[in-house]
TIKOL-390617 format. One record per residue (C-alpha): x, y, z; residue number from 1. Coordinates in pm, 1 decimal. Layout:
BEGIN
<pt><c1>X</c1><c2>Y</c2><c3>Z</c3><seq>NUM</seq></pt>
...
END
This chain:
BEGIN
<pt><c1>10316.1</c1><c2>9129.4</c2><c3>9751.2</c3><seq>1</seq></pt>
<pt><c1>10494.5</c1><c2>9427.1</c2><c3>9919.0</c3><seq>2</seq></pt>
<pt><c1>10746.2</c1><c2>9379.1</c2><c3>10199.4</c3><seq>3</seq></pt>
<pt><c1>10511.0</c1><c2>9584.2</c2><c3>10426.1</c3><seq>4</seq></pt>
<pt><c1>10231.9</c1><c2>9322.6</c2><c3>10371.8</c3><seq>5</seq></pt>
<pt><c1>10458.7</c1><c2>9040.2</c2><c3>10417.2</c3><seq>6</seq></pt>
<pt><c1>10598.4</c1><c2>9192.8</c2><c3>10745.8</c3><seq>7</seq></pt>
<pt><c1>10245.2</c1><c2>9264.6</c2><c3>10867.3</c3><seq>8</seq></pt>
<pt><c1>10136.6</c1><c2>8902.3</c2><c3>10813.7</c3><seq>9</seq></pt>
<pt><c1>10443.5</c1><c2>8772.7</c2><c3>10984.1</c3><seq>10</seq></pt>
<pt><c1>10350.0</c1><c2>8990.9</c2><c3>11291.0</c3><seq>11</seq></pt>
<pt><c1>9976.1</c1><c2>8904.5</c2><c3>11288.5</c3><seq>12</seq></pt>
<pt><c1>10065.2</c1><c2>8543.0</c2><c3>11267.7</c3><seq>13</seq></pt>
<pt><c1>10327.9</c1><c2>8570.5</c2><c3>11558.1</c3><seq>14</seq></pt>
<pt><c1>10077.7</c1><c2>8754.7</c2><c3>11784.7</c3><seq>15</seq></pt>
<pt><c1>9792.0</c1><c2>8521.3</c2><c3>11708.3</c3><seq>16</seq></pt>
<pt><c1>10006.5</c1><c2>8225.6</c2><c3>11768.8</c3><seq>17</seq></pt>
<pt><c1>10121.8</c1><c2>8363.6</c2><c3>12097.3</c3><seq>18</seq></pt>
<pt><c1>9777.0</c1><c2>8437.1</c2><c3>12212.6</c3><seq>19</seq></pt>
<pt><c1>9624.8</c1><c2>8109.7</c2><c3>12102.1</c3><seq>20</seq></pt>
<pt><c1>9919.1</c1><c2>7926.8</c2><c3>12276.5</c3><seq>21</seq></pt>
<pt><c1>9839.8</c1><c2>8109.1</c2><c3>12600.6</c3><seq>22</seq></pt>
<pt><c1>9461.0</c1><c2>8092.1</c2><c3>12603.4</c3><seq>23</seq></pt>
<pt><c1>9375.5</c1><c2>7733.0</c2><c3>12450.2</c3><seq>24</seq></pt>
<pt><c1>9597.7</c1><c2>7525.9</c2><c3>12694.1</c3><seq>25</seq></pt>
<pt><c1>9437.8</c1><c2>7713.9</c2><c3>12988.9</c3><seq>26</seq></pt>
<pt><c1>9086.1</c1><c2>7679.9</c2><c3>12862.5</c3><seq>27</seq></pt>
<pt><c1>9105.1</c1><c2>7329.6</c2><c3>12682.5</c3><seq>28</seq></pt>
<pt><c1>9299.9</c1><c2>7101.5</c2><c3>12923.0</c3><seq>29</seq></pt>
<pt><c1>9511.9</c1><c2>6808.7</c2><c3>12837.3</c3><seq>30</seq></pt>
<pt><c1>9339.2</c1><c2>6741.0</c2><c3>12492.4</c3><seq>31</seq></pt>
<pt><c1>9325.0</c1><c2>7096.0</c2><c3>12381.1</c3><seq>32</seq></pt>
<pt><c1>9568.4</c1><c2>7043.6</c2><c3>12091.8</c3><seq>33</seq></pt>
<pt><c1>9356.6</c1><c2>6766.9</c2><c3>11924.2</c3><seq>34</seq></pt>
<pt><c1>9010.3</c1><c2>6916.8</c2><c3>11997.1</c3><seq>35</seq></pt>
<pt><c1>9066.1</c1><c2>7308.5</c2><c3>11982.5</c3><seq>36</seq></pt>
<pt><c1>9342.9</c1><c2>7309.5</c2><c3>11718.3</c3><seq>37</seq></pt>
<pt><c1>9385.8</c1><c2>6992.7</c2><c3>11479.0</c3><seq>38</seq></pt>
<pt><c1>9007.1</c1><c2>6920.9</c2><c3>11471.3</c3><seq>39</seq></pt>
<pt><c1>8936.3</c1><c2>7275.4</c2><c3>11355.7</c3><seq>40</seq></pt>
<pt><c1>9162.6</c1><c2>7273.1</c2><c3>11055.3</c3><seq>41</seq></pt>
<pt><c1>9068.3</c1><c2>7151.6</c2><c3>10713.6</c3><seq>42</seq></pt>
<pt><c1>9160.9</c1><c2>6786.9</c2><c3>10634.0</c3><seq>43</seq></pt>
<pt><c1>9471.6</c1><c2>6907.9</c2><c3>10414.6</c3><seq>44</seq></pt>
<pt><c1>9583.6</c1><c2>7135.7</c2><c3>10702.0</c3><seq>45</seq></pt>
<pt><c1>9534.1</c1><c2>6853.4</c2><c3>10959.7</c3><seq>46</seq></pt>
<pt><c1>9777.9</c1><c2>6624.3</c2><c3>10733.5</c3><seq>47</seq></pt>
<pt><c1>10012.5</c1><c2>6912.9</c2><c3>10710.8</c3><seq>48</seq></pt>
<pt><c1>10042.9</c1><c2>6980.7</c2><c3>11098.2</c3><seq>49</seq></pt>
<pt><c1>9950.4</c1><c2>6634.2</c2><c3>11239.8</c3><seq>50</seq></pt>
<pt><c1>10318.5</c1><c2>6567.7</c2><c3>11346.4</c3><seq>51</seq></pt>
<pt><c1>10395.0</c1><c2>6903.4</c2><c3>11503.9</c3><seq>52</seq></pt>
<pt><c1>10470.4</c1><c2>6904.4</c2><c3>11878.8</c3><seq>53</seq></pt>
<pt><c1>10197.9</c1><c2>6976.5</c2><c3>12122.2</c3><seq>54</seq></pt>
<pt><c1>10140.7</c1><c2>7355.1</c2><c3>12141.5</c3><seq>55</seq></pt>
<pt><c1>10374.2</c1><c2>7439.4</c2><c3>11853.1</c3><seq>56</seq></pt>
<pt><c1>10141.6</c1><c2>7742.5</c2><c3>11739.7</c3><seq>57</seq></pt>
<pt><c1>10441.4</c1><c2>7906.3</c2><c3>11584.2</c3><seq>58</seq></pt>
<pt><c1>10458.8</c1><c2>7629.4</c2><c3>11317.5</c3><seq>59</seq></pt>
<pt><c1>10107.7</c1><c2>7698.8</c2><c3>11193.4</c3><seq>60</seq></pt>
<pt><c1>10064.6</c1><c2>7948.5</c2><c3>10904.9</c3><seq>61</seq></pt>
<pt><c1>9838.8</c1><c2>8232.9</c2><c3>10915.6</c3><seq>62</seq></pt>
<pt><c1>9556.5</c1><c2>8074.3</c2><c3>10764.4</c3><seq>63</seq></pt>
<pt><c1>9559.0</c1><c2>7780.3</c2><c3>11006.2</c3><seq>64</seq></pt>
<pt><c1>9586.0</c1><c2>8023.4</c2><c3>11285.8</c3><seq>65</seq></pt>
<pt><c1>9304.6</c1><c2>8222.8</c2><c3>11179.4</c3><seq>66</seq></pt>
<pt><c1>9094.0</c1><c2>7926.1</c2><c3>11127.2</c3><seq>67</seq></pt>
<pt><c1>9171.7</c1><c2>7785.2</c2><c3>11478.5</c3><seq>68</seq></pt>
<pt><c1>9070.5</c1><c2>8125.6</c2><c3>11622.7</c3><seq>69</seq></pt>
<pt><c1>8747.0</c1><c2>8147.9</c2><c3>11408.6</c3><seq>70</seq></pt>
<pt><c1>8648.1</c1><c2>7778.9</c2><c3>11477.1</c3><seq>71</seq></pt>
<pt><c1>8683.2</c1><c2>7835.5</c2><c3>11861.2</c3><seq>72</seq></pt>
<pt><c1>8538.6</c1><c2>8195.8</c2><c3>11874.3</c3><seq>73</seq></pt>
<pt><c1>8184.8</c1><c2>8116.0</c2><c3>12009.5</c3><seq>74</seq></pt>
<pt><c1>8334.0</c1><c2>7901.1</c2><c3>12287.5</c3><seq>75</seq></pt>
<pt><c1>8598.1</c1><c2>8168.9</c2><c3>12363.3</c3><seq>76</seq></pt>
<pt><c1>8309.2</c1><c2>8423.8</c2><c3>12392.9</c3><seq>77</seq></pt>
<pt><c1>8085.8</c1><c2>8190.2</c2><c3>12596.4</c3><seq>78</seq></pt>
<pt><c1>8364.5</c1><c2>8145.2</c2><c3>12834.4</c3><seq>79</seq></pt>
<pt><c1>8441.3</c1><c2>8525.0</c2><c3>12862.0</c3><seq>80</seq></pt>
<pt><c1>8790.1</c1><c2>8471.3</c2><c3>12711.6</c3><seq>81</seq></pt>
<pt><c1>8720.6</c1><c2>8720.4</c2><c3>12430.8</c3><seq>82</seq></pt>
<pt><c1>8447.2</c1><c2>8994.4</c2><c3>12390.4</c3><seq>83</seq></pt>
<pt><c1>8144.4</c1><c2>8920.0</c2><c3>12172.1</c3><seq>84</seq></pt>
<pt><c1>8210.0</c1><c2>9270.5</c2><c3>12010.5</c3><seq>85</seq></pt>
<pt><c1>8501.2</c1><c2>9125.2</c2><c3>11840.6</c3><seq>86</seq></pt>
<pt><c1>8268.3</c1><c2>8896.8</c2><c3>11634.0</c3><seq>87</seq></pt>
<pt><c1>8068.3</c1><c2>9195.1</c2><c3>11525.0</c3><seq>88</seq></pt>
<pt><c1>8165.0</c1><c2>9283.9</c2><c3>11162.3</c3><seq>89</seq></pt>
<pt><c1>8360.7</c1><c2>9622.9</c2><c3>11134.4</c3><seq>90</seq></pt>
<pt><c1>8133.3</c1><c2>9887.2</c2><c3>10982.0</c3><seq>91</seq></pt>
<pt><c1>8279.5</c1><c2>10233.4</c2><c3>10905.9</c3><seq>92</seq></pt>
<pt><c1>8117.9</c1><c2>10484.5</c2><c3>11125.2</c3><seq>93</seq></pt>
<pt><c1>8012.1</c1><c2>10227.0</c2><c3>11392.7</c3><seq>94</seq></pt>
<pt><c1>8121.4</c1><c2>10271.0</c2><c3>11747.0</c3><seq>95</seq></pt>
<pt><c1>8409.2</c1><c2>10019.0</c2><c3>11657.6</c3><seq>96</seq></pt>
<pt><c1>8564.0</c1><c2>10266.6</c2><c3>11419.0</c3><seq>97</seq></pt>
<pt><c1>8627.1</c1><c2>10517.2</c2><c3>11695.4</c3><seq>98</seq></pt>
END
């Protein structure tokens, strides 16, 4: 993998961790870590991350962060925390491409 790709993934993971770490605790209340984070991960991921400190999004890898975001996307849209447009697949030539 190129150095650029590795750096891009690192930046994406950091930004996603920062965003999830801001939005989920505000939305999810006291039990957000268990409900909105750990419960959305695969069983192997849950085992890997079960001992993390509450809110330690920066210790999650990019795959886990994407899983958390994806599994919570419908609820985040329903609560106006993200736009429904973000869930629309990108199609070249669409309004999203502008």
